[in-house]
C-alpha positions in Angstrom: -35.2 -93.4 86.0 -36.2 -92.8 82.2 -37.0 -89.3 81.4 -40.3 -88.1 80.6 -41.1 -89.3 76.8 -41.1 -86.3 74.3 -40.3 -82.4 74.0 -43.0 -79.8 74.0 -40.8 -76.5 73.3 -40.3 -75.4 70.0 -37.1 -76.8 68.1 -35.9 -74.8 65.2 -32.7 -76.7 63.8 -30.0 -75.8 61.6 -29.3 -79.5 59.7 -26.1 -79.7 57.9 -25.3 -83.2 59.1 -24.9 -83.9 55.3 -22.2 -86.2 54.5 -22.3 -88.5 51.2 -24.4 -85.7 49.2 -22.2 -82.9 50.5 -19.0 -84.3 49.4 -20.6 -85.8 45.7 -22.7 -82.6 45.0 -20.3 -79.7 46.3 -16.6 -81.4 46.1 -17.3 -84.0 43.2 -16.1 -86.4 45.9 -18.0 -90.2 45.2 -17.1 -93.7 46.7 -14.3 -92.9 48.4 -13.1 -90.7 52.0 -11.5 -87.2 51.1 -7.9 -87.3 51.5 -6.7 -85.2 54.7 -6.4 -81.7 52.4 -10.1 -82.3 50.9 -11.4 -82.9 54.4 -10.3 -80.0 55.6 -12.3 -78.1 52.8 -14.9 -79.7 53.9 -14.9 -78.7 57.4 -14.0 -75.0 56.7 -17.7 -75.2 54.3 -19.6 -76.5 57.5 -17.6 -73.8 59.8 -19.0 -71.3 57.4 -23.4 -73.0 57.9 -22.5 -72.9 61.7 -21.3 -69.3 61.7 -24.1 -68.0 59.8 -26.5 -70.0 62.4 -24.4 -68.0 65.3 -24.8 -64.7 62.9 -28.6 -65.6 62.9 -28.2 -65.5 66.6 -27.5 -62.1 66.9 -30.1 -60.8 64.3 -32.9 -62.1 67.1 -33.0 -66.1 66.2 -34.0 -67.5 70.1 -31.1 -69.6 71.3 -33.4 -71.6 73.9 -35.6 -73.0 70.4 -32.7 -72.9 68.1 -30.1 -75.9 67.8 -27.8 -77.3 65.1 -27.7 -81.1 63.5 -24.1 -81.6 62.7 -22.1 -85.0 62.0 -18.9 -85.7 64.0 -16.7 -86.2 61.1 -16.7 -83.0 59.4 -18.1 -80.8 61.9 -16.1 -81.8 65.0 -15.4 -78.0 65.8 -18.6 -76.7 65.2 -20.0 -79.4 68.1 -17.4 -78.0 70.4 -17.8 -74.9 70.0 -21.3 -75.0 70.4 -21.3 -76.8 73.6 -19.3 -74.1 74.7 -21.3 -71.8 73.9 -24.6 -73.2 75.2 -26.0 -73.8 71.9 -28.4 -77.1 71.5 -26.5 -79.8 69.6 -27.9 -83.0 67.5 -26.1 -85.3 66.3 -26.4 -88.2 63.6 -25.7 -91.9 64.1 -26.2 -93.4 60.8 -24.3 -94.2 57.7 -25.0 -91.7 54.9 -26.1 -92.5 51.9 -27.1 -95.9 52.5 -30.9 -97.1 51.8 -30.4 -99.4 55.0 -29.9 -98.0 58.3 -26.5 -99.2 60.5 -24.6 -97.2 62.8 -22.1 -95.1 61.8 -19.0 -96.0 64.1 -20.9 -99.8 64.3 -20.5 -101.0 67.9 -18.8 -98.2 68.9 -21.6 -95.7 68.5 -22.2 -95.3 72.1 -18.6 -94.0 72.9 -19.0 -91.3 70.1 -22.6 -90.0 71.1 -20.6 -90.2 75.5 -18.0 -87.7 74.0 -19.9 -85.4 72.6 -22.8 -85.5 74.9 -25.6 -83.6 72.4 -28.6 -82.3 73.5 -30.2 -84.7 71.1 -29.5 -88.3 69.0 -30.7 -88.4 65.5 -31.0 -91.5 63.5 -32.6 -90.8 59.9 -34.1 -94.0 58.2 -35.9 -95.0 55.1 -38.7 -97.0 56.1 -41.7 -98.1 53.8 -44.0 -100.9 55.3 -45.1 -101.6 51.7 -41.5 -102.3 51.1 -38.4 -104.5 51.7 -39.6 -106.7 54.3 -36.7 -108.1 55.4 -34.9 -104.9 55.4 -37.2 -103.5 57.8 -37.1 -106.5 60.1 -33.2 -105.8 60.4 -33.8 -101.8 60.8 -36.0 -102.5 63.7 -33.7 -104.4 65.1 -31.1 -101.8 65.1 -33.5 -99.3 66.2 -34.7 -101.1 69.3 -30.8 -101.3 70.4 -30.5 -97.4 69.9 -34.0 -96.2 71.5 -33.3 -98.6 74.6 -29.5 -97.3 75.1 -30.8 -93.6 74.9 -33.7 -94.3 76.9 -31.1 -96.3 79.8 -28.8 -93.0 79.0 -31.7 -90.2 79.4 -31.1 -89.1 76.2 -33.4 -87.5 73.5 -34.1 -88.9 70.4 -35.1 -87.5 67.2 -36.1 -89.7 64.3 -35.5 -88.4 61.1 -38.2 -90.9 59.1 -38.2 -90.6 54.9 -40.7 -93.1 53.4 -39.9 -93.6 49.7 -42.0 -94.5 47.2 -41.9 -98.6 46.2 -41.8 -98.9 42.2 -45.3 -100.2 42.5 -46.7 -97.0 44.7 -44.8 -94.9 42.1 -46.7 -97.0 39.2 -50.1 -96.2 41.4 -49.7 -92.5 41.0 -48.7 -92.9 37.1 -45.0 -92.8 37.8 -45.6 -89.0 39.5 -43.7 -88.1 42.7 -45.5 -85.0 43.5 -48.6 -87.7 43.0 -47.2 -90.0 45.6 -46.6 -87.2 48.1 -49.8 -86.2 48.0 -51.8 -88.8 47.6 -50.0 -92.0 49.6 -47.0 -91.0 51.5 -49.0 -89.0 54.4 -51.2 -92.3 55.3 -47.8 -94.1 54.5 -46.4 -91.8 57.3 -48.7 -92.9 60.0 -48.5 -96.6 58.8 -44.5 -96.8 59.5 -44.9 -94.4 62.4 -47.3 -97.0 64.4 -45.2 -99.7 63.2 -42.2 -98.6 64.6 -44.2 -97.7 68.1 -45.6 -101.1 67.9 -42.0 -102.2 67.5 -41.0 -100.2 70.9 -38.9 -97.4 69.2 -40.2 -94.3 70.8 -38.9 -90.9 69.6 -38.8 -87.5 71.6 -39.3 -86.1 68.7 -40.0 -86.9 64.5 -38.5 -85.2 61.8 -40.8 -85.6 59.3 -41.3 -84.7 55.2 -44.0 -82.2 55.0 -47.2 -82.8 53.4 -49.5 -80.5 51.6 -52.9 -80.8 53.5 -53.8 -79.2 57.2 -55.7 -83.1 57.4 -52.8 -84.6 56.7 -50.2 -83.0 59.1 -52.9 -83.4 61.9 -53.1 -87.2 61.0 -49.0 -87.4 60.5 -49.1 -85.3 64.1 -51.8 -87.8 65.9 -49.9 -90.3 64.5 -46.7 -89.7 66.7 -48.4 -88.8 69.5 -50.9 -92.0 69.7 -51.2 -94.2 72.6 -50.5 -91.5 75.3 -47.5 -89.9 73.3 -49.3 -86.2 74.3 -45.6 -85.0 74.9 -44.1 -86.5 71.4 -42.8 -83.8 69.0 -43.0 -83.6 65.5 -40.3 -81.3 63.3 -40.6 -80.6 59.5 -37.6 -81.3 57.6 -36.3 -79.6 54.3 -35.5 -82.3 52.1 -33.8 -79.6 50.1 -37.0 -78.5 48.3 -37.4 -74.8 47.0 -38.1 -72.0 49.9 -41.3 -71.7 48.4 -42.0 -75.1 49.0 -40.8 -75.4 52.3 -42.6 -72.3 53.4 -45.7 -74.0 52.1 -45.0 -76.8 54.4 -44.0 -74.5 57.2 -47.1 -72.4 57.4 -49.0 -75.9 57.3 -47.1 -77.6 60.1 -47.0 -74.4 62.5 -50.8 -74.4 62.8 -51.4 -78.2 64.0 -50.9 -79.3 67.4 -48.0 -81.5 68.2 -45.4 -79.9 65.4 -42.9 -78.3 67.2 -40.7 -76.9 64.7 -38.6 -77.5 61.6 -34.9 -78.6 60.6 -34.5 -77.0 57.1 -30.8 -77.7 56.0 -29.7 -77.2 52.2 -32.9 -74.4 51.2 -30.9 -72.1 53.9 -27.4 -73.0 52.8 -27.0 -74.5 49.5 -26.6 -71.5 47.3 -24.2 -69.7 50.0 -22.1 -72.7 49.8 -22.0 -73.1 46.2 -21.7 -69.1 45.7 -18.8 -69.1 48.2 -17.1 -72.3 46.1 -17.4 -70.7 42.6 -16.2 -67.6 44.3 -19.4 -65.1 43.6 -19.0 -63.9 46.9 -16.9 -64.3 49.6 -16.7 -66.1 53.0 -18.5 -63.1 55.0 -21.5 -63.0 52.1 -21.7 -66.6 52.7 -22.4 -66.5 56.1 -24.7 -63.4 56.0 -26.6 -65.6 53.3 -27.0 -68.7 55.8 -28.0 -65.9 58.6 -30.7 -64.3 56.8 -32.2 -67.5 55.0 -32.2 -69.3 58.2 -33.6 -66.2 60.2 -36.4 -66.1 57.5 -37.5 -69.0 58.3 -37.5 -68.8 62.5 -39.4 -65.4 61.4 -41.9 -67.0 59.4 -42.8 -70.0 61.7 -43.2 -67.4 64.5 -45.4 -65.6 62.7 -47.8 -68.6 62.1 -47.8 -69.8 65.4 -49.5 -66.8 66.1 
């Protein structure tokens, strides 16, 4: 029997499942996989983030509301330790750095999910209803397959939706990405959510880009919960934006019914890792920075939930 659709408790996620962007922007590795020695270093940097997360728990971040989102490739040690420590885990299923969604491990995706048994299985998809129709159709088919597997196995499903502007949409906004985010993206997010729901893709939690206006935030949350999906939750992603921008999004989201938390990654850990790599501070200081930044967003969220 399938479990009930949705997730209603606060969900405050530390995402560090970045792979392609992590390799390229932090280590200068582009267009190839790291060699074994490089991979060890990448794993060690992911462990800094994880240790920062655990440090934040000792500083008062509620364990029952927090979770990590990390990839198997560079975060296996983190996933296994979290599972043993009773920390909620989320795992990605998508190949990194591709415009079109496909499975990281091809036909073996289910075996990898079952190996780590995460609390949530996550997929990142770039989908714009005004975009490439063929790509949208192919992606929908793969998403229907994943959705069917997860529902059959009673596994919770997080859908990270990005709605990149088409050339025409951006042109209509004078080429300004900020105008697109403000004027067009909220409506397109609602359209995409509705389209995927009609196709039978039913996440328990939508991981969505933040919006500026409270009215738009309500419309997006309402779209996620439309048609009797009253327990489906929305969490706000950080998109690597400045701390100030993310704080604005969280303050808006915290007041909206159906928005249950956030998933903020690079804004939390990036400066800590870059500083450590450039020997501006030691590992302990990097861990402290991650813990402080994550706890800061948790505190902001909890304060604005009141």
